[in-house]
N, CA, C and O atoms as CSV, one atom per row, in Angstrom:
chain,resi,resn,atom,element,x,y,z
A,1,MET,N,N,165.745,109.295,95.324
A,1,MET,CA,C,164.927,110.716,96.214
A,1,MET,C,C,163.599,109.960,96.585
A,1,MET,O,O,163.229,109.041,95.854
A,2,LEU,N,N,162.795,110.350,97.811
A,2,LEU,CA,C,161.415,110.346,97.950
A,2,LEU,C,C,160.450,111.113,97.643
A,2,LEU,O,O,160.409,112.068,98.419
A,3,THR,N,N,159.671,111.135,96.885
A,3,THR,CA,C,158.749,112.226,96.284
A,3,THR,C,C,157.736,110.780,96.852
A,3,THR,O,O,157.818,109.592,97.166
A,4,GLU,N,N,156.719,111.994,96.687
A,4,GLU,CA,C,155.004,111.971,96.840
A,4,GLU,C,C,154.780,111.339,95.238
A,4,GLU,O,O,154.979,111.902,94.161
A,5,PHE,N,N,154.055,109.291,95.665
A,5,PHE,CA,C,153.694,109.786,94.693
A,5,PHE,C,C,151.752,110.214,94.220
A,5,PHE,O,O,151.089,110.468,95.225
A,6,ASN,N,N,150.921,110.285,92.807
A,6,ASN,CA,C,150.124,110.393,92.652
A,6,ASN,C,C,149.218,109.698,92.551
A,6,ASN,O,O,149.161,108.780,91.733
A,7,LEU,N,N,148.188,110.040,93.486
A,7,LEU,CA,C,147.025,109.034,93.151
A,7,LEU,C,C,145.440,108.764,92.970
A,7,LEU,O,O,144.594,108.160,93.629
A,8,PHE,N,N,145.442,109.475,91.803
A,8,PHE,CA,C,143.943,110.012,90.806
A,8,PHE,C,C,144.384,111.742,92.174
A,8,PHE,O,O,143.903,111.785,93.306
A,9,GLY,N,N,145.153,112.658,91.706
A,9,GLY,CA,C,144.616,113.639,92.759
A,9,GLY,C,C,145.117,113.460,94.786
A,9,GLY,O,O,144.971,114.302,95.672
A,10,VAL,N,N,145.471,112.599,94.841
A,10,VAL,CA,C,146.191,112.104,96.638
A,10,VAL,C,C,147.499,111.845,96.316
A,10,VAL,O,O,148.154,111.023,95.675
A,11,PHE,N,N,147.680,113.002,97.098
A,11,PHE,CA,C,149.127,112.428,96.993
A,11,PHE,C,C,150.083,111.073,98.222
A,11,PHE,O,O,150.398,111.672,99.251
A,12,MET,N,N,150.268,110.447,98.244
A,12,MET,CA,C,150.708,109.871,98.981
A,12,MET,C,C,151.899,110.209,99.477
A,12,MET,O,O,152.400,111.322,99.318
A,13,ALA,N,N,152.611,108.933,100.333
A,13,ALA,CA,C,154.018,109.222,101.204
A,13,ALA,C,C,154.090,107.871,100.389
A,13,ALA,O,O,153.285,107.036,99.977
A,14,PRO,N,N,156.114,108.168,100.348
A,14,PRO,CA,C,156.452,106.700,99.509
A,14,PRO,C,C,156.367,105.234,100.674
A,14,PRO,O,O,156.361,104.018,100.480
A,15,ILE,N,N,156.310,106.126,101.952
A,15,ILE,CA,C,156.038,104.911,102.934
A,15,ILE,C,C,154.837,103.774,102.940
A,15,ILE,O,O,154.719,102.794,103.676
A,16,VAL,N,N,153.727,104.383,101.541
A,16,VAL,CA,C,152.796,103.735,101.825
A,16,VAL,C,C,152.922,102.880,100.518
A,16,VAL,O,O,152.377,101.777,100.544
A,17,VAL,N,N,153.531,103.236,99.459
A,17,VAL,CA,C,154.145,101.684,98.642
A,17,VAL,C,C,155.510,100.997,99.019
A,17,VAL,O,O,155.889,99.847,98.797
A,18,TYR,N,N,155.752,101.403,99.266
A,18,TYR,CA,C,156.839,100.710,100.115
A,18,TYR,C,C,156.238,100.152,100.993
A,18,TYR,O,O,156.828,99.103,100.733
A,19,ALA,N,N,155.689,99.910,101.695
A,19,ALA,CA,C,154.230,98.938,102.686
A,19,ALA,C,C,153.707,98.219,101.803
A,19,ALA,O,O,154.652,97.456,101.606
A,20,LEU,N,N,153.067,97.947,101.252
A,20,LEU,CA,C,151.951,97.705,100.649
A,20,LEU,C,C,153.105,96.533,99.465
A,20,LEU,O,O,152.810,95.382,99.143
A,21,ALA,N,N,154.688,97.479,98.942
A,21,ALA,CA,C,155.904,96.308,98.292
A,21,ALA,C,C,155.872,95.374,99.033
A,21,ALA,O,O,155.392,94.347,98.552
A,22,ALA,N,N,156.274,95.332,100.241
A,22,ALA,CA,C,156.847,94.749,101.680
A,22,ALA,C,C,155.912,93.171,101.694
A,22,ALA,O,O,156.366,92.029,101.754
A,23,LEU,N,N,154.344,93.674,101.608
A,23,LEU,CA,C,152.971,91.921,101.972
A,23,LEU,C,C,154.031,92.030,101.191
A,23,LEU,O,O,155.122,92.490,101.529
A,24,PRO,N,N,153.533,91.337,99.445
A,24,PRO,CA,C,154.273,90.493,99.142
A,24,PRO,C,C,155.129,90.422,98.879
A,24,PRO,O,O,155.231,90.357,97.654
A,25,VAL,N,N,156.441,90.366,99.646
A,25,VAL,CA,C,157.404,89.817,99.529
A,25,VAL,C,C,157.519,89.371,100.716
A,25,VAL,O,O,158.681,89.034,100.942
A,26,THR,N,N,156.718,89.197,101.707
A,26,THR,CA,C,157.228,88.952,103.187
A,26,THR,C,C,156.491,87.226,103.197
A,26,THR,O,O,156.994,86.197,103.648
A,27,MET,N,N,154.857,87.467,102.375
A,27,MET,CA,C,153.855,86.573,102.160
A,27,MET,C,C,154.466,85.332,101.433
A,27,MET,O,O,153.968,84.213,101.558
A,28,PHE,N,N,155.673,85.606,100.595
A,28,PHE,CA,C,157.002,84.354,99.663
A,28,PHE,C,C,158.053,84.598,101.201
A,28,PHE,O,O,157.988,83.650,101.984
A,29,VAL,N,N,158.514,85.194,101.416
A,29,VAL,CA,C,159.266,83.992,102.571
A,29,VAL,C,C,159.292,83.815,102.888
A,29,VAL,O,O,160.223,83.055,103.156
A,30,ARG,N,N,157.519,84.294,104.297
A,30,ARG,CA,C,157.097,83.135,105.060
A,30,ARG,C,C,156.551,81.716,104.741
A,30,ARG,O,O,156.600,80.791,105.552
A,31,PHE,N,N,155.904,81.601,103.203
A,31,PHE,CA,C,155.824,80.715,103.023
A,31,PHE,C,C,157.050,79.598,102.264
A,31,PHE,O,O,156.739,78.435,102.004
A,32,LEU,N,N,158.263,80.081,102.008
A,32,LEU,CA,C,159.399,79.435,101.312
A,32,LEU,C,C,159.975,79.634,103.278
A,32,LEU,O,O,161.165,79.904,103.442
A,33,LEU,N,N,159.330,79.525,104.198
A,33,LEU,CA,C,160.076,79.136,105.119
A,33,LEU,C,C,159.102,78.537,106.350
A,33,LEU,O,O,159.700,78.319,107.404
A,34,TRP,N,N,157.727,78.262,106.324
A,34,TRP,CA,C,156.979,76.967,106.492
A,34,TRP,C,C,157.144,75.591,105.159
A,34,TRP,O,O,156.910,74.392,105.310
A,35,TRP,N,N,157.543,76.196,104.107
A,35,TRP,CA,C,157.633,74.634,103.770
A,35,TRP,C,C,159.226,74.251,103.043
A,35,TRP,O,O,159.491,73.397,102.196
A,36,SER,N,N,160.165,75.280,103.767
A,36,SER,CA,C,161.400,74.656,104.405
A,36,SER,C,C,161.658,73.559,106.135
A,36,SER,O,O,162.442,72.715,106.569
A,37,GLY,N,N,160.387,74.328,106.600
A,37,GLY,CA,C,160.652,73.855,108.270
A,37,GLY,C,C,161.396,74.810,109.476
A,37,GLY,O,O,161.830,74.620,110.612
A,38,ILE,N,N,161.302,75.707,108.730
A,38,ILE,CA,C,162.236,76.649,109.014
A,38,ILE,C,C,161.761,76.900,111.011
A,38,ILE,O,O,162.344,76.623,112.059
A,39,MET,N,N,160.107,77.707,110.578
A,39,MET,CA,C,159.687,78.332,111.195
A,39,MET,C,C,159.228,77.330,112.220
A,39,MET,O,O,158.703,77.914,113.168
A,40,ARG,N,N,159.242,76.224,112.335
A,40,ARG,CA,C,158.825,75.613,113.786
A,40,ARG,C,C,159.964,75.579,114.810
A,40,ARG,O,O,159.726,75.269,115.977
A,41,TRP,N,N,161.757,76.037,114.204
A,41,TRP,CA,C,162.285,76.681,114.746
A,41,TRP,C,C,161.764,78.292,115.855
A,41,TRP,O,O,162.405,78.832,116.756
A,42,PHE,N,N,160.873,78.522,115.483
A,42,PHE,CA,C,160.285,79.926,116.214
A,42,PHE,C,C,159.736,79.821,117.120
A,42,PHE,O,O,159.214,78.707,117.162
A,43,TRP,N,N,159.424,80.718,118.409
A,43,TRP,CA,C,158.779,80.231,120.077
A,43,TRP,C,C,156.609,81.159,119.393
A,43,TRP,O,O,155.422,80.985,119.668
A,44,HIS,N,N,157.717,82.309,118.195
A,44,HIS,CA,C,156.489,83.244,118.427
A,44,HIS,C,C,155.995,83.362,117.049
A,44,HIS,O,O,156.439,84.344,116.454
A,45,PHE,N,N,155.475,82.876,116.624
A,45,PHE,CA,C,155.072,83.445,114.470
A,45,PHE,C,C,154.833,84.258,115.083
A,45,PHE,O,O,155.948,84.778,115.058
A,46,ALA,N,N,153.953,85.243,116.021
A,46,ALA,CA,C,153.635,86.972,115.456
A,46,ALA,C,C,154.994,87.284,115.016
A,46,ALA,O,O,155.782,87.192,114.075
A,47,LEU,N,N,154.860,87.634,116.020
A,47,LEU,CA,C,156.320,88.689,116.484
A,47,LEU,C,C,157.410,88.493,115.729
A,47,LEU,O,O,157.832,89.468,115.108
A,48,PHE,N,N,158.168,87.099,115.599
A,48,PHE,CA,C,158.771,86.942,113.546
A,48,PHE,C,C,157.979,87.244,112.474
A,48,PHE,O,O,158.260,87.646,111.345
A,49,GLU,N,N,157.158,87.038,112.899
A,49,GLU,CA,C,156.025,87.769,111.351
A,49,GLU,C,C,156.390,88.904,111.358
A,49,GLU,O,O,156.309,89.386,110.228
A,50,VAL,N,N,156.940,89.914,112.449
A,50,VAL,CA,C,156.619,91.137,112.838
A,50,VAL,C,C,157.800,91.907,112.535
A,50,VAL,O,O,157.826,92.983,111.937
A,51,ALA,N,N,158.844,91.211,113.034
A,51,ALA,CA,C,160.001,91.209,112.703
A,51,ALA,C,C,160.356,91.357,111.328
A,51,ALA,O,O,160.965,92.322,110.866
A,52,LEU,N,N,159.834,90.073,110.508
A,52,LEU,CA,C,160.383,89.604,109.061
A,52,LEU,C,C,159.624,90.889,108.260
A,52,LEU,O,O,160.405,91.236,107.374
A,53,TYR,N,N,158.124,91.925,108.217
A,53,TYR,CA,C,157.494,91.874,107.315
A,53,TYR,C,C,158.822,93.898,107.265
A,53,TYR,O,O,159.403,94.500,106.362
A,54,THR,N,N,158.628,94.158,108.993
A,54,THR,CA,C,159.668,95.002,109.761
A,54,THR,C,C,161.483,95.010,108.449
A,54,THR,O,O,162.170,95.902,107.951
A,55,CYS,N,N,161.498,94.089,108.438
A,55,CYS,CA,C,162.885,94.289,107.594
A,55,CYS,C,C,163.067,93.992,106.527
A,55,CYS,O,O,164.089,94.165,105.864
A,56,ILE,N,N,162.101,93.511,106.231
A,56,ILE,CA,C,161.513,93.946,104.666
A,56,ILE,C,C,161.549,94.749,104.110
A,56,ILE,O,O,162.291,94.970,103.154
A,57,LEU,N,N,160.450,95.647,104.735
A,57,LEU,CA,C,160.380,96.652,104.619
A,57,LEU,C,C,161.282,97.683,104.768
A,57,LEU,O,O,161.046,98.561,103.939
A,58,CYS,N,N,162.338,97.974,105.573
A,58,CYS,CA,C,163.328,98.619,105.525
A,58,CYS,C,C,164.552,98.841,104.436
A,58,CYS,O,O,165.285,99.781,104.128
A,59,LEU,N,N,164.332,97.138,103.920
A,59,LEU,CA,C,165.090,96.917,103.349
A,59,LEU,C,C,164.923,97.158,102.437
A,59,LEU,O,O,165.882,97.632,101.828
A,60,LEU,N,N,163.240,96.965,101.501
A,60,LEU,CA,C,163.270,98.075,101.011
A,60,LEU,C,C,163.621,99.492,100.499
A,60,LEU,O,O,164.039,99.746,99.370
A,61,ILE,N,N,163.388,100.382,101.501
A,61,ILE,CA,C,163.308,101.765,102.092
A,61,ILE,C,C,164.643,102.449,101.487
A,61,ILE,O,O,164.863,103.552,100.988
A,62,LEU,N,N,165.555,101.138,101.790
A,62,LEU,CA,C,167.037,102.029,102.026
A,62,LEU,C,C,167.685,101.097,100.502
A,62,LEU,O,O,168.902,101.272,100.445
A,63,TYR,N,N,167.395,100.590,99.838
A,63,TYR,CA,C,168.056,99.581,98.690
A,63,TYR,C,C,166.548,99.955,97.365
A,63,TYR,O,O,166.843,99.885,96.172
A,64,VAL,N,N,165.305,100.260,97.701
A,64,VAL,CA,C,164.971,100.712,96.107
A,64,VAL,C,C,164.361,102.183,96.117
A,64,VAL,O,O,164.038,102.725,95.060
């Protein structure tokens, strides 16, 4: 169940915590894609990275 997180007396929505948790996961997946050479297949890197971040964020919200 999604509840607010208390950070020094300030209640934060759970999406903030999930968004911060999705950043390192996205950076790691992005590193793996660059290292393996798969990123060369994509035409618009920034658009793909935003889509990748959005997908990882949605997966975190659904399964964590």
